[in-house]
C-alpha positions in Angstrom: -24.5 -20.4 7.4 -21.9 -18.4 5.6 -18.5 -17.1 6.4 -19.9 -13.4 6.4 -22.9 -14.1 8.2 -20.7 -15.5 11.4 -18.7 -12.6 11.3 -21.6 -10.4 11.6 -23.3 -12.7 14.2 -19.8 -12.5 16.3 -19.4 -9.0 15.9 -22.6 -8.5 17.1 -22.5 -10.6 20.2 -19.3 -8.4 21.0 -21.0 -5.3 21.2 -21.6 -3.0 24.1 -24.9 -2.3 25.1 -25.8 1.4 24.8 -28.9 3.4 25.7 -28.9 5.8 22.7 -32.5 4.7 21.5 -34.3 5.1 24.6 -32.7 8.2 25.7 -33.4 9.7 21.9 -36.8 8.4 22.1 -37.5 9.7 25.4 -36.2 12.8 24.7 -38.5 13.3 21.5 -35.8 13.3 19.4 -36.5 11.5 15.9 -33.8 10.0 13.9 -33.4 12.4 11.3 -33.0 15.1 13.7 -30.1 14.0 15.5 -28.5 12.2 12.7 -28.0 16.2 11.2 -27.1 17.9 14.5 -24.5 14.8 14.8 -23.3 15.3 11.7 -23.7 11.7 11.2 -26.2 9.5 9.0 -29.4 8.6 9.8 -28.4 5.1 8.9 -25.5 5.3 10.7 -27.6 6.6 14.0 -29.9 3.5 12.9 -26.9 0.7 13.2 -25.8 2.4 16.7 -28.8 1.7 18.1 -29.3 -1.9 16.8 -25.7 -2.6 18.0 -24.5 -3.5 14.9 -21.7 -0.9 15.2 -20.4 0.7 18.1 -19.1 4.9 17.3 -16.1 6.0 17.6 -15.0 8.4 20.4 -15.3 11.3 18.0 -19.1 10.2 16.5 -20.2 9.7 20.2 -19.4 12.7 21.2 -21.1 14.4 18.5 -24.9 12.4 19.3 -23.8 13.3 23.2 -23.8 16.9 22.6 -26.4 17.0 19.5 -28.8 15.3 22.3 -28.3 17.3 24.9 -29.2 20.6 22.6 -32.0 18.6 21.3 -33.6 17.6 24.2 -36.8 18.2 25.5 -36.4 17.4 29.3 -35.3 19.8 32.2 -33.0 16.9 33.0 -29.4 17.9 33.7 -27.0 17.1 30.3 -26.6 13.5 29.8 -22.8 12.2 29.9 -21.1 10.2 27.6 -21.4 6.9 29.9 -25.1 7.8 30.3 -25.8 7.4 26.6 -22.8 4.9 25.8 -22.1 3.1 29.2 -18.6 1.5 29.1 -18.6 -2.1 29.9 -14.9 -4.0 30.5 -15.2 -7.6 28.8 -13.1 -10.0 31.2 
């Protein structure tokens, strides 16, 4: 395995779980629409959902705000922690 592949594998294993994909799908929001509303690329949304990257707090907030604006349910607005639960590694 190449060094680059090892680094990618290590980075992925350290990633924090997020609920972005399941929330987005349950609200009937497609990636393109979410990306436009949050002012990020659709590729970046895909990488966050695949847990290849962890969004910066500013990006996470834009995504949260976009989901709350576009959501179709009557559910109370999603919190940042519902979409991107914080997990402290020991």
